[in-house]
N, CA, C and O atoms as CSV, one atom per row, in Angstrom:
chain,resi,resn,atom,element,x,y,z
A,1,UNK,N,N,91.552,-75.080,103.655
A,1,UNK,CA,C,90.720,-73.904,103.688
A,1,UNK,C,C,91.431,-72.741,104.381
A,1,UNK,O,O,91.308,-71.598,103.942
A,2,UNK,N,N,92.173,-73.018,105.456
A,2,UNK,CA,C,92.903,-71.989,106.167
A,2,UNK,C,C,93.996,-71.418,105.264
A,2,UNK,O,O,94.231,-70.210,105.252
A,3,UNK,N,N,94.653,-72.286,104.517
A,3,UNK,CA,C,95.707,-71.843,103.617
A,3,UNK,C,C,95.121,-70.924,102.543
A,3,UNK,O,O,95.733,-69.911,102.206
A,4,UNK,N,N,93.955,-71.259,102.004
A,4,UNK,CA,C,93.308,-70.465,100.964
A,4,UNK,C,C,92.927,-69.083,101.493
A,4,UNK,O,O,93.106,-68.090,100.787
A,5,UNK,N,N,92.405,-68.996,102.723
A,5,UNK,CA,C,92.045,-67.705,103.310
A,5,UNK,C,C,93.265,-66.815,103.485
A,5,UNK,O,O,93.156,-65.593,103.385
A,6,UNK,N,N,94.412,-67.401,103.741
A,6,UNK,CA,C,95.630,-66.619,103.915
A,6,UNK,C,C,96.045,-65.955,102.602
A,6,UNK,O,O,96.691,-64.908,102.627
A,7,UNK,N,N,95.683,-66.548,101.445
A,7,UNK,CA,C,96.060,-66.008,100.149
A,7,UNK,C,C,95.070,-64.967,99.624
A,7,UNK,O,O,95.401,-64.223,98.701
A,8,UNK,N,N,93.873,-64.899,100.186
A,8,UNK,CA,C,92.861,-63.959,99.692
A,8,UNK,C,C,93.325,-62.509,99.814
A,8,UNK,O,O,93.172,-61.766,98.844
A,9,UNK,N,N,93.887,-62.051,100.954
A,9,UNK,CA,C,94.363,-60.666,101.016
A,9,UNK,C,C,95.462,-60.378,99.983
A,9,UNK,O,O,95.500,-59.290,99.407
A,10,UNK,N,N,96.346,-61.340,99.749
A,10,UNK,CA,C,97.397,-61.147,98.753
A,10,UNK,C,C,96.803,-61.047,97.349
A,10,UNK,O,O,97.225,-60.218,96.542
A,11,UNK,N,N,95.819,-61.901,97.070
A,11,UNK,CA,C,95.155,-61.879,95.771
A,11,UNK,C,C,94.407,-60.558,95.587
A,11,UNK,O,O,94.466,-59.957,94.514
A,12,UNK,N,N,93.710,-60.107,96.620
A,12,UNK,CA,C,92.977,-58.840,96.551
A,12,UNK,C,C,93.942,-57.679,96.319
A,12,UNK,O,O,93.649,-56.786,95.523
A,13,UNK,N,N,95.065,-57.679,96.989
A,13,UNK,CA,C,96.057,-56.611,96.810
A,13,UNK,C,C,96.614,-56.624,95.390
A,13,UNK,O,O,96.847,-55.566,94.804
A,14,UNK,N,N,96.825,-57.800,94.843
A,14,UNK,CA,C,97.340,-57.906,93.472
A,14,UNK,C,C,96.323,-57.381,92.464
A,14,UNK,O,O,96.689,-56.702,91.505
A,15,UNK,N,N,95.039,-57.697,92.681
A,15,UNK,CA,C,93.991,-57.216,91.770
A,15,UNK,C,C,93.890,-55.694,91.834
A,15,UNK,O,O,93.784,-55.039,90.797
A,16,UNK,N,N,93.921,-55.125,93.039
A,16,UNK,CA,C,93.868,-53.669,93.190
A,16,UNK,C,C,95.064,-53.019,92.515
A,16,UNK,O,O,94.911,-52.014,91.821
A,17,UNK,N,N,96.240,-53.571,92.707
A,17,UNK,CA,C,97.443,-53.011,92.077
A,17,UNK,C,C,97.343,-53.081,90.565
A,17,UNK,O,O,97.754,-52.149,89.874
A,18,UNK,N,N,96.806,-54.165,90.044
A,18,UNK,CA,C,96.667,-54.322,88.602
A,18,UNK,C,C,95.673,-53.312,88.037
A,18,UNK,O,O,95.917,-52.721,86.985
A,19,UNK,N,N,94.553,-53.113,88.733
A,19,UNK,CA,C,93.530,-52.181,88.261
A,19,UNK,C,C,94.024,-50.743,88.321
A,19,UNK,O,O,93.735,-49.956,87.419
A,20,UNK,N,N,94.762,-50.385,89.363
A,20,UNK,CA,C,95.204,-49.009,89.537
A,20,UNK,C,C,96.474,-48.666,88.766
A,20,UNK,O,O,96.767,-47.489,88.558
A,21,UNK,N,N,97.217,-49.657,88.348
A,21,UNK,CA,C,98.462,-49.362,87.626
A,21,UNK,C,C,98.164,-49.082,86.158
A,21,UNK,O,O,97.177,-49.579,85.617
A,22,UNK,N,N,99.021,-48.283,85.509
A,22,UNK,CA,C,98.814,-48.027,84.089
A,22,UNK,C,C,98.954,-49.317,83.297
A,22,UNK,O,O,99.789,-50.163,83.616
A,23,UNK,N,N,98.162,-49.457,82.299
A,23,UNK,CA,C,98.160,-50.655,81.472
A,23,UNK,C,C,99.460,-50.756,80.692
A,23,UNK,O,O,99.937,-49.769,80.132
A,24,UNK,N,N,100.020,-51.931,80.659
A,24,UNK,CA,C,101.249,-52.165,79.919
A,24,UNK,C,C,100.978,-52.049,78.423
A,24,UNK,O,O,101.842,-51.599,77.671
A,25,UNK,N,N,99.766,-52.457,77.978
A,25,UNK,CA,C,99.467,-52.434,76.552
A,25,UNK,C,C,98.944,-51.087,76.076
A,25,UNK,O,O,98.711,-50.912,74.880
A,26,UNK,N,N,98.755,-50.134,76.975
A,26,UNK,CA,C,98.242,-48.821,76.582
A,26,UNK,C,C,99.378,-47.969,76.037
A,26,UNK,O,O,100.011,-47.206,76.767
A,27,UNK,N,N,99.621,-48.114,74.744
A,27,UNK,CA,C,100.692,-47.367,74.091
A,27,UNK,C,C,100.075,-46.398,73.099
A,27,UNK,O,O,99.014,-46.682,72.542
A,28,UNK,N,N,100.718,-45.257,72.867
A,28,UNK,CA,C,100.204,-44.374,71.824
A,28,UNK,C,C,100.319,-45.055,70.473
A,28,UNK,O,O,101.174,-45.919,70.277
A,29,UNK,N,N,99.457,-44.666,69.540
A,29,UNK,CA,C,99.506,-45.240,68.202
A,29,UNK,C,C,100.863,-44.959,67.593
A,29,UNK,O,O,101.422,-43.880,67.787
A,30,UNK,N,N,101.401,-45.925,66.853
A,30,UNK,CA,C,102.720,-45.706,66.260
A,30,UNK,C,C,102.672,-44.604,65.210
A,30,UNK,O,O,101.676,-44.440,64.506
A,31,UNK,N,N,103.757,-43.858,65.117
A,31,UNK,CA,C,103.880,-42.804,64.130
A,31,UNK,C,C,103.915,-43.427,62.739
A,31,UNK,O,O,104.651,-44.384,62.500
A,32,UNK,N,N,103.128,-42.888,61.836
A,32,UNK,CA,C,103.138,-43.342,60.447
A,32,UNK,C,C,103.767,-42.231,59.624
A,32,UNK,O,O,103.292,-41.095,59.638
A,33,UNK,N,N,104.810,-42.549,58.924
A,33,UNK,CA,C,105.482,-41.559,58.094
A,33,UNK,C,C,104.588,-41.195,56.915
A,33,UNK,O,O,103.923,-42.062,56.348
A,34,UNK,N,N,104.569,-39.917,56.543
A,34,UNK,CA,C,103.771,-39.512,55.381
A,34,UNK,C,C,104.298,-40.158,54.103
A,34,UNK,O,O,105.506,-40.303,53.918
A,35,UNK,N,N,103.377,-40.540,53.231
A,35,UNK,CA,C,103.772,-41.031,51.909
A,35,UNK,C,C,104.347,-39.846,51.128
A,35,UNK,O,O,104.076,-38.699,51.483
A,36,UNK,N,N,105.124,-40.091,50.088
A,36,UNK,CA,C,105.682,-38.984,49.299
A,36,UNK,C,C,104.588,-38.037,48.805
A,36,UNK,O,O,103.572,-38.477,48.267
A,37,UNK,N,N,104.803,-36.741,48.991
A,37,UNK,CA,C,103.849,-35.729,48.549
A,37,UNK,C,C,102.686,-35.486,49.489
A,37,UNK,O,O,101.805,-34.686,49.173
A,38,UNK,N,N,102.653,-36.154,50.639
A,38,UNK,CA,C,101.531,-36.025,51.576
A,38,UNK,C,C,101.748,-34.958,52.641
A,38,UNK,O,O,100.850,-34.710,53.446
A,39,UNK,N,N,102.903,-34.327,52.664
A,39,UNK,CA,C,103.153,-33.252,53.617
A,39,UNK,C,C,103.596,-33.753,54.974
A,39,UNK,O,O,104.081,-34.875,55.118
A,40,UNK,N,N,103.419,-32.898,55.966
A,40,UNK,CA,C,103.948,-33.132,57.315
A,40,UNK,C,C,102.936,-33.809,58.239
A,40,UNK,O,O,101.731,-33.774,57.993
A,41,UNK,N,N,103.449,-34.425,59.306
A,41,UNK,CA,C,102.596,-34.860,60.410
A,41,UNK,C,C,102.391,-33.650,61.318
A,41,UNK,O,O,103.235,-32.755,61.369
A,42,UNK,N,N,101.272,-33.629,62.030
A,42,UNK,CA,C,100.981,-32.530,62.943
A,42,UNK,C,C,100.669,-33.091,64.327
A,42,UNK,O,O,100.284,-34.254,64.442
A,43,UNK,N,N,100.828,-32.286,65.380
A,43,UNK,CA,C,100.544,-32.767,66.737
A,43,UNK,C,C,99.101,-33.258,66.869
A,43,UNK,O,O,98.170,-32.619,66.379
A,44,UNK,N,N,98.935,-34.381,67.525
A,44,UNK,CA,C,97.601,-34.927,67.776
A,44,UNK,C,C,97.011,-35.706,66.620
A,44,UNK,O,O,95.876,-36.174,66.708
A,45,UNK,N,N,97.748,-35.851,65.549
A,45,UNK,CA,C,97.246,-36.549,64.363
A,45,UNK,C,C,96.808,-37.962,64.733
A,45,UNK,O,O,97.448,-38.623,65.551
A,46,UNK,N,N,95.709,-38.422,64.127
A,46,UNK,CA,C,95.194,-39.771,64.364
A,46,UNK,C,C,95.891,-40.716,63.382
A,46,UNK,O,O,95.688,-40.614,62.173
A,47,UNK,N,N,96.703,-41.623,63.896
A,47,UNK,CA,C,97.426,-42.570,63.049
A,47,UNK,C,C,96.618,-43.852,62.903
A,47,UNK,O,O,95.993,-44.317,63.856
A,48,UNK,N,N,96.637,-44.412,61.706
A,48,UNK,CA,C,95.879,-45.631,61.437
A,48,UNK,C,C,94.443,-45.355,61.026
A,48,UNK,O,O,93.620,-46.271,61.020
A,49,UNK,N,N,94.121,-44.100,60.680
A,49,UNK,CA,C,92.773,-43.758,60.225
A,49,UNK,C,C,92.491,-44.502,58.912
A,49,UNK,O,O,93.402,-44.761,58.126
A,50,UNK,N,N,91.221,-44.837,58.690
A,50,UNK,CA,C,90.831,-45.612,57.506
A,50,UNK,C,C,89.805,-44.817,56.705
A,50,UNK,O,O,88.792,-44.371,57.244
A,51,UNK,N,N,90.079,-44.644,55.413
A,51,UNK,CA,C,89.175,-43.899,54.530
A,51,UNK,C,C,87.765,-44.489,54.585
A,51,UNK,O,O,87.588,-45.707,54.606
A,52,UNK,N,N,86.765,-43.600,54.608
A,52,UNK,CA,C,85.333,-43.938,54.596
A,52,UNK,C,C,84.856,-44.653,55.848
A,52,UNK,O,O,83.828,-45.331,55.816
A,53,UNK,N,N,85.588,-44.514,56.959
A,53,UNK,CA,C,85.100,-45.039,58.234
A,53,UNK,C,C,84.762,-43.857,59.135
A,53,UNK,O,O,85.221,-42.738,58.905
A,54,UNK,N,N,83.965,-44.113,60.150
A,54,UNK,CA,C,83.524,-43.052,61.061
A,54,UNK,C,C,84.698,-42.491,61.861
A,54,UNK,O,O,85.641,-43.208,62.197
A,55,UNK,N,N,84.618,-41.191,62.160
A,55,UNK,CA,C,85.578,-40.533,63.038
A,55,UNK,C,C,84.777,-39.658,63.998
A,55,UNK,O,O,83.629,-39.311,63.720
A,56,UNK,N,N,85.385,-39.303,65.126
A,56,UNK,CA,C,84.636,-38.559,66.141
A,56,UNK,C,C,84.769,-37.051,66.026
A,56,UNK,O,O,84.054,-36.322,66.713
A,57,UNK,N,N,85.662,-36.564,65.181
A,57,UNK,CA,C,85.812,-35.127,65.007
A,57,UNK,C,C,86.629,-34.453,66.076
A,57,UNK,O,O,86.781,-33.232,66.053
A,58,UNK,N,N,87.166,-35.217,67.022
A,58,UNK,CA,C,87.973,-34.610,68.083
A,58,UNK,C,C,89.234,-33.975,67.510
A,58,UNK,O,O,89.702,-32.948,68.003
A,59,UNK,N,N,89.777,-34.592,66.471
A,59,UNK,CA,C,90.959,-34.039,65.819
A,59,UNK,C,C,90.736,-34.086,64.315
A,59,UNK,O,O,90.270,-35.105,63.805
A,60,UNK,N,N,91.053,-33.011,63.583
A,60,UNK,CA,C,90.663,-32.951,62.166
A,60,UNK,C,C,91.496,-33.768,61.193
A,60,UNK,O,O,91.020,-34.065,60.097
A,61,UNK,N,N,92.729,-34.146,61.547
A,61,UNK,CA,C,93.572,-34.821,60.563
A,61,UNK,C,C,94.021,-36.189,61.028
A,61,UNK,O,O,94.224,-36.428,62.218
A,62,UNK,N,N,94.172,-37.090,60.054
A,62,UNK,CA,C,94.655,-38.431,60.327
A,62,UNK,C,C,95.645,-38.862,59.258
A,62,UNK,O,O,95.835,-38.192,58.243
A,63,UNK,N,N,96.261,-39.993,59.521
A,63,UNK,CA,C,97.220,-40.560,58.578
A,63,UNK,C,C,96.874,-42.039,58.447
A,63,UNK,O,O,96.790,-42.745,59.452
A,64,UNK,N,N,96.674,-42.516,57.218
A,64,UNK,CA,C,96.370,-43.929,57.003
A,64,UNK,C,C,97.625,-44.760,57.233
A,64,UNK,O,O,98.726,-44.221,57.346
A,65,UNK,N,N,97.450,-46.071,57.302
A,65,UNK,CA,C,98.599,-46.952,57.507
A,65,UNK,C,C,99.572,-46.880,56.332
A,65,UNK,O,O,100.735,-47.257,56.473
A,66,UNK,N,N,99.108,-46.398,55.167
A,66,UNK,CA,C,99.975,-46.244,53.999
A,66,UNK,C,C,100.573,-44.842,53.908
A,66,UNK,O,O,101.279,-44.528,52.949
A,67,UNK,N,N,100.292,-43.995,54.908
A,67,UNK,CA,C,100.875,-42.663,54.948
A,67,UNK,C,C,100.069,-41.589,54.251
A,67,UNK,O,O,100.559,-40.471,54.089
A,68,UNK,N,N,98.832,-41.892,53.824
A,68,UNK,CA,C,97.987,-40.895,53.163
A,68,UNK,C,C,97.403,-39.925,54.180
A,68,UNK,O,O,97.077,-40.319,55.299
A,69,UNK,N,N,97.270,-38.667,53.799
A,69,UNK,CA,C,96.681,-37.653,54.661
A,69,UNK,C,C,95.168,-37.750,54.559
A,69,UNK,O,O,94.613,-37.770,53.460
A,70,UNK,N,N,94.492,-37.811,55.721
A,70,UNK,CA,C,93.035,-37.891,55.775
A,70,UNK,C,C,92.493,-36.749,56.622
A,70,UNK,O,O,93.188,-36.213,57.486
A,71,UNK,N,N,91.237,-36.383,56.360
A,71,UNK,CA,C,90.554,-35.359,57.148
A,71,UNK,C,C,89.236,-35.941,57.657
A,71,UNK,O,O,88.570,-36.696,56.949
A,72,UNK,N,N,88.870,-35.590,58.869
A,72,UNK,CA,C,87.604,-36.009,59.464
A,72,UNK,C,C,86.575,-34.925,59.150
A,72,UNK,O,O,86.638,-33.827,59.702
A,73,UNK,N,N,85.626,-35.237,58.262
A,73,UNK,CA,C,84.665,-34.236,57.801
A,73,UNK,C,C,83.234,-34.648,58.136
A,73,UNK,O,O,82.931,-35.829,58.305
A,74,UNK,N,N,82.364,-33.644,58.225
A,74,UNK,CA,C,80.939,-33.887,58.437
A,74,UNK,C,C,80.330,-34.372,57.130
A,74,UNK,O,O,80.512,-33.747,56.085
A,75,UNK,N,N,79.603,-35.489,57.189
A,75,UNK,CA,C,78.986,-36.049,55.990
A,75,UNK,C,C,77.455,-36.037,56.064
A,75,UNK,O,O,76.786,-36.466,55.125
A,76,UNK,N,N,76.906,-35.550,57.169
A,76,UNK,CA,C,75.456,-35.473,57.306
A,76,UNK,C,C,75.013,-35.674,58.739
A,76,UNK,O,O,75.799,-35.560,59.680
A,77,UNK,N,N,73.722,-35.980,58.881
A,77,UNK,CA,C,73.134,-36.241,60.201
A,77,UNK,C,C,72.335,-37.520,60.135
A,77,UNK,O,O,71.800,-37.873,59.083
A,78,UNK,N,N,72.249,-38.227,61.272
A,78,UNK,CA,C,71.432,-39.431,61.314
A,78,UNK,C,C,69.986,-39.047,61.633
A,78,UNK,O,O,69.679,-37.862,61.766
A,79,UNK,N,N,69.103,-40.028,61.756
A,79,UNK,CA,C,67.681,-39.778,61.996
A,79,UNK,C,C,67.412,-39.052,63.308
A,79,UNK,O,O,66.382,-38.394,63.454
A,80,UNK,N,N,68.330,-39.166,64.259
A,80,UNK,CA,C,68.179,-38.491,65.554
A,80,UNK,C,C,68.811,-37.105,65.576
A,80,UNK,O,O,68.793,-36.431,66.606
A,81,UNK,N,N,69.368,-36.676,64.452
A,81,UNK,CA,C,69.981,-35.354,64.374
A,81,UNK,C,C,71.438,-35.308,64.795
A,81,UNK,O,O,72.015,-34.225,64.888
A,82,UNK,N,N,72.050,-36.467,65.054
A,82,UNK,CA,C,73.460,-36.511,65.437
A,82,UNK,C,C,74.336,-36.328,64.203
A,82,UNK,O,O,74.036,-36.869,63.138
A,83,UNK,N,N,75.410,-35.571,64.346
A,83,UNK,CA,C,76.332,-35.323,63.247
A,83,UNK,C,C,77.095,-36.597,62.909
A,83,UNK,O,O,77.610,-37.280,63.794
A,84,UNK,N,N,77.160,-36.906,61.620
A,84,UNK,CA,C,77.923,-38.054,61.139
A,84,UNK,C,C,79.211,-37.533,60.511
A,84,UNK,O,O,79.190,-36.599,59.709
A,85,UNK,N,N,80.329,-38.147,60.884
A,85,UNK,CA,C,81.634,-37.721,60.367
A,85,UNK,C,C,82.354,-38.944,59.810
A,85,UNK,O,O,82.148,-40.069,60.264
A,86,UNK,N,N,83.205,-38.695,58.812
A,86,UNK,CA,C,83.925,-39.782,58.167
A,86,UNK,C,C,85.309,-39.314,57.735
A,86,UNK,O,O,85.523,-38.133,57.465
A,87,UNK,N,N,86.257,-40.271,57.672
A,87,UNK,CA,C,87.601,-39.980,57.172
A,87,UNK,C,C,87.566,-39.947,55.650
A,87,UNK,O,O,87.066,-40.877,55.016
A,88,UNK,N,N,88.099,-38.872,55.061
A,88,UNK,CA,C,88.211,-38.729,53.604
A,88,UNK,C,C,89.625,-38.284,53.269
A,88,UNK,O,O,90.360,-37.814,54.138
A,89,UNK,N,N,90.005,-38.435,51.991
A,89,UNK,CA,C,91.324,-37.971,51.547
A,89,UNK,C,C,91.423,-36.471,51.726
A,89,UNK,O,O,90.438,-35.750,51.568
A,90,UNK,N,N,92.589,-36.013,52.047
A,90,UNK,CA,C,92.849,-34.589,52.243
A,90,UNK,C,C,93.985,-34.156,51.331
A,90,UNK,O,O,94.782,-34.966,50.859
A,91,UNK,N,N,94.028,-32.864,51.104
A,91,UNK,CA,C,95.208,-32.305,50.444
A,91,UNK,C,C,96.383,-32.460,51.407
A,91,UNK,O,O,96.161,-32.686,52.596
A,92,UNK,N,N,97.616,-32.347,50.937
A,92,UNK,CA,C,98.779,-32.487,51.824
A,92,UNK,C,C,98.776,-31.448,52.949
A,92,UNK,O,O,98.220,-30.359,52.812
A,93,UNK,N,N,99.406,-31.814,54.051
A,93,UNK,CA,C,99.504,-30.938,55.222
A,93,UNK,C,C,100.818,-30.163,55.216
A,93,UNK,O,O,101.889,-30.730,54.999
A,94,UNK,N,N,100.718,-28.871,55.457
A,94,UNK,CA,C,101.903,-28.018,55.540
A,94,UNK,C,C,102.512,-28.039,56.940
A,94,UNK,O,O,103.689,-27.719,57.107
A,95,UNK,N,N,101.723,-28.412,57.945
A,95,UNK,CA,C,102.189,-28.402,59.329
A,95,UNK,C,C,101.301,-27.497,60.166
A,95,UNK,O,O,100.123,-27.325,59.850
A,96,UNK,N,N,101.845,-26.918,61.226
A,96,UNK,CA,C,101.103,-25.982,62.087
A,96,UNK,C,C,101.392,-24.571,61.584
A,96,UNK,O,O,102.549,-24.187,61.415
A,97,UNK,N,N,100.328,-23.803,61.348
A,97,UNK,CA,C,100.457,-22.441,60.829
A,97,UNK,C,C,99.515,-21.511,61.583
A,97,UNK,O,O,98.589,-21.969,62.251
A,98,UNK,N,N,99.748,-20.211,61.476
A,98,UNK,CA,C,98.903,-19.194,62.114
A,98,UNK,C,C,97.744,-18.817,61.186
A,98,UNK,O,O,97.960,-18.612,59.991
A,99,UNK,N,N,96.514,-18.722,61.716
A,99,UNK,CA,C,95.398,-18.249,60.889
A,99,UNK,C,C,95.713,-16.868,60.319
A,99,UNK,O,O,96.300,-16.024,60.997
A,100,UNK,N,N,95.322,-16.652,59.083
A,100,UNK,CA,C,95.513,-15.412,58.340
A,100,UNK,C,C,96.975,-15.141,57.994
A,100,UNK,O,O,97.308,-14.051,57.528
A,101,UNK,N,N,97.852,-16.126,58.221
A,101,UNK,CA,C,99.244,-15.984,57.803
A,101,UNK,C,C,99.367,-16.216,56.305
A,101,UNK,O,O,98.579,-16.964,55.726
A,102,UNK,N,N,100.334,-15.590,55.681
A,102,UNK,CA,C,100.553,-15.770,54.250
A,102,UNK,C,C,101.001,-17.206,53.958
A,102,UNK,O,O,101.727,-17.820,54.741
A,103,UNK,N,N,100.549,-17.724,52.810
A,103,UNK,CA,C,100.897,-19.104,52.460
A,103,UNK,C,C,101.131,-19.269,50.960
A,103,UNK,O,O,100.740,-20.277,50.371
A,104,UNK,N,N,101.762,-18.285,50.355
A,104,UNK,CA,C,101.973,-18.295,48.906
A,104,UNK,C,C,102.681,-19.555,48.418
A,104,UNK,O,O,102.348,-20.066,47.349
A,105,UNK,N,N,103.631,-20.055,49.163
A,105,UNK,CA,C,104.374,-21.249,48.746
A,105,UNK,C,C,103.672,-22.545,49.130
A,105,UNK,O,O,104.170,-23.628,48.822
A,106,UNK,N,N,102.524,-22.453,49.797
A,106,UNK,CA,C,101.794,-23.646,50.241
A,106,UNK,C,C,100.353,-23.632,49.727
A,106,UNK,O,O,99.472,-24.262,50.312
A,107,UNK,N,N,100.123,-22.914,48.638
A,107,UNK,CA,C,98.779,-22.769,48.079
A,107,UNK,C,C,98.166,-24.145,47.803
A,107,UNK,O,O,98.814,-25.018,47.224
A,108,UNK,N,N,96.925,-24.325,48.218
A,108,UNK,CA,C,96.218,-25.585,48.003
A,108,UNK,C,C,96.481,-26.639,49.060
A,108,UNK,O,O,95.973,-27.755,48.950
A,109,UNK,N,N,97.259,-26.316,50.078
A,109,UNK,CA,C,97.552,-27.277,51.140
A,109,UNK,C,C,96.658,-27.009,52.347
A,109,UNK,O,O,95.998,-25.973,52.425
A,110,UNK,N,N,96.645,-27.945,53.277
A,110,UNK,CA,C,95.932,-27.795,54.547
A,110,UNK,C,C,96.969,-27.610,55.655
A,110,UNK,O,O,98.143,-27.940,55.486
A,111,UNK,N,N,96.516,-27.080,56.784
A,111,UNK,CA,C,97.397,-26.900,57.941
A,111,UNK,C,C,96.559,-26.968,59.210
A,111,UNK,O,O,95.329,-26.977,59.161
A,112,UNK,N,N,97.231,-27.014,60.321
A,112,UNK,CA,C,96.587,-27.028,61.626
A,112,UNK,C,C,96.921,-25.733,62.335
A,112,UNK,O,O,98.082,-25.325,62.372
A,113,UNK,N,N,95.911,-25.080,62.901
A,113,UNK,CA,C,96.176,-23.860,63.670
A,113,UNK,C,C,96.691,-24.249,65.051
A,113,UNK,O,O,96.546,-25.405,65.448
A,114,UNK,N,N,97.289,-23.319,65.794
A,114,UNK,CA,C,97.731,-23.615,67.162
A,114,UNK,C,C,96.563,-24.020,68.072
A,114,UNK,O,O,96.781,-24.626,69.121
A,115,UNK,N,N,95.322,-23.689,67.675
A,115,UNK,CA,C,94.128,-24.067,68.447
A,115,UNK,C,C,93.531,-25.385,67.940
A,115,UNK,O,O,92.398,-25.719,68.286
A,116,UNK,N,N,94.278,-26.129,67.130
A,116,UNK,CA,C,93.861,-27.425,66.562
A,116,UNK,C,C,92.675,-27.326,65.618
A,116,UNK,O,O,91.842,-28.230,65.566
A,117,UNK,N,N,92.596,-26.224,64.867
A,117,UNK,CA,C,91.558,-26.063,63.853
A,117,UNK,C,C,92.157,-26.353,62.484
A,117,UNK,O,O,93.306,-26.004,62.211
A,118,UNK,N,N,91.367,-26.995,61.624
A,118,UNK,CA,C,91.822,-27.262,60.264
A,118,UNK,C,C,91.771,-25.970,59.463
A,118,UNK,O,O,90.833,-25.183,59.593
A,119,UNK,N,N,92.786,-25.757,58.634
A,119,UNK,CA,C,92.836,-24.558,57.799
A,119,UNK,C,C,93.220,-24.942,56.380
A,119,UNK,O,O,93.849,-25.975,56.148
A,120,UNK,N,N,92.829,-24.093,55.432
A,120,UNK,CA,C,93.214,-24.242,54.037
A,120,UNK,C,C,93.916,-22.975,53.581
A,120,UNK,O,O,93.586,-21.877,54.027
A,121,UNK,N,N,94.887,-23.134,52.688
A,121,UNK,CA,C,95.566,-21.991,52.098
A,121,UNK,C,C,94.772,-21.587,50.865
A,121,UNK,O,O,94.690,-22.332,49.888
A,122,UNK,N,N,94.182,-20.381,50.928
A,122,UNK,CA,C,93.311,-19.950,49.837
A,122,UNK,C,C,93.340,-18.442,49.656
A,122,UNK,O,O,93.694,-17.714,50.583
A,123,UNK,N,N,92.964,-17.954,48.444
A,123,UNK,CA,C,92.941,-16.508,48.230
A,123,UNK,C,C,91.908,-15.855,49.147
A,123,UNK,O,O,90.837,-16.417,49.376
A,124,UNK,N,N,92.225,-14.677,49.668
A,124,UNK,CA,C,91.320,-13.981,50.581
A,124,UNK,C,C,90.602,-12.809,49.922
A,124,UNK,O,O,89.558,-12.373,50.407
A,125,UNK,N,N,91.134,-12.309,48.853
A,125,UNK,CA,C,90.514,-11.176,48.160
A,125,UNK,C,C,90.936,-11.234,46.697
A,125,UNK,O,O,91.883,-11.933,46.335
A,126,UNK,N,N,90.234,-10.505,45.885
A,126,UNK,CA,C,90.580,-10.486,44.477
A,126,UNK,C,C,92.024,-10.022,44.313
A,126,UNK,O,O,92.385,-8.925,44.740
A,127,UNK,N,N,92.823,-10.842,43.710
A,127,UNK,CA,C,94.234,-10.609,43.456
A,127,UNK,C,C,95.065,-10.426,44.731
A,127,UNK,O,O,96.202,-9.959,44.666
A,128,UNK,N,N,94.510,-10.789,45.877
A,128,UNK,CA,C,95.280,-10.739,47.115
A,128,UNK,C,C,96.086,-12.011,47.285
A,128,UNK,O,O,95.809,-13.012,46.623
A,129,UNK,N,N,97.071,-11.990,48.154
A,129,UNK,CA,C,97.895,-13.179,48.366
A,129,UNK,C,C,97.095,-14.248,49.124
A,129,UNK,O,O,96.203,-13.913,49.904
A,130,UNK,N,N,97.408,-15.527,48.899
A,130,UNK,CA,C,96.720,-16.582,49.649
A,130,UNK,C,C,97.106,-16.525,51.128
A,130,UNK,O,O,98.242,-16.213,51.486
A,131,UNK,N,N,96.123,-16.839,51.973
A,131,UNK,CA,C,96.319,-16.818,53.426
A,131,UNK,C,C,95.671,-18.066,54.031
A,131,UNK,O,O,94.796,-18.685,53.424
A,132,UNK,N,N,96.120,-18.421,55.240
A,132,UNK,CA,C,95.537,-19.564,55.959
A,132,UNK,C,C,94.177,-19.146,56.514
A,132,UNK,O,O,94.066,-18.144,57.220
A,133,UNK,N,N,93.149,-19.921,56.191
A,133,UNK,CA,C,91.786,-19.660,56.664
A,133,UNK,C,C,91.235,-20.903,57.345
A,133,UNK,O,O,91.365,-22.011,56.825
A,134,UNK,N,N,90.620,-20.718,58.509
A,134,UNK,CA,C,90.002,-21.839,59.219
A,134,UNK,C,C,88.851,-22.359,58.380
A,134,UNK,O,O,88.041,-21.585,57.870
A,135,UNK,N,N,88.783,-23.688,58.240
A,135,UNK,CA,C,87.728,-24.330,57.471
A,135,UNK,C,C,86.683,-24.871,58.441
A,135,UNK,O,O,86.940,-25.859,59.128
A,136,UNK,N,N,85.496,-24.236,58.512
A,136,UNK,CA,C,84.489,-24.674,59.481
A,136,UNK,C,C,83.854,-26.016,59.144
A,136,UNK,O,O,83.163,-26.591,59.984
A,137,UNK,N,N,84.071,-26.531,57.929
A,137,UNK,CA,C,83.491,-27.818,57.553
A,137,UNK,C,C,84.303,-29.012,58.031
A,137,UNK,O,O,83.866,-30.157,57.916
A,138,UNK,N,N,85.479,-28.742,58.565
A,138,UNK,CA,C,86.302,-29.845,59.076
A,138,UNK,C,C,86.185,-29.926,60.579
A,138,UNK,O,O,86.804,-30.790,61.200
């Protein structure tokens, strides 16, 4: 019994050190390379996203394990009025771009603004050049 009491402070110190130290298994998600034609990866992208599963909306773009570009979109509300979001296929990503910047060579693509907002390259006026516009639905 005396021997066991002598080990309790050591055991307690080991438990405290284990709890306070960073987890060895806490690694960032591995980078998934884009599949051909899927565009670029962007900062903060969610890797390992799965089509038609729930997402929290914290970041608008994800990449599936097969390299497909996904977007986290609002799909409705539940009975309590909470917003429901899901991963869906996205157009290819151009990368990080400035809102209202010209995007003639990236027409139909998506991009991320420096403020982490989802944007689409689309016409802004009749016969005007396409520009990056923040998409409030993402």
